[in-house]
Residue, then its C-alpha position, 0 to 999 in steps of 0.5 A: m500499499k504504501y509502495k502505491a501512494l509513493l508512486t502516486a505522489t511521484l506521478v502527480g509531482t512529475l505532471l505537476g511539474c511538467t505542466s509548470t514547465m509547459t505554461n512557463t515556456v508558452l508564457n515566455r513565447a507569448t510575451f514576445d509574440l503578442n508584445c504583451p507583459s506576462e501580467s497581462i497574459e492568460t493561459q488555458e490548457l486545450g488538449f495534450k501539449t496544446i495551450g491557448v493563450v489571451g492577452c493584450g486584446k489578442r489570442v493564439t494557440y501554441i503546440l509544445n514540441g519536444e520533452c517538456s519535463s526539461r525546459k531546455s527541450c520544450q518549445a512552444i510553436m504558434n499553431s494558430d494566426l494571431k487574432 
């Protein structure tokens, strides 16, 4: 039973870390692409490695590429026209 609890805690921690890295990667990219300060940007997870961004009256979707558990290999690629 302790093994299951430890495995679950490890898995949840890994997923939360990955989500944080994905959001930070998208936020950094969107700040540049939208020419908008990060404080004015909202993100929403839309699906597997897909994040929607709204800020400064603009809206865009990003697809994440690479292994996002490591920030060095995670890239946010714009997947929609800037609206």
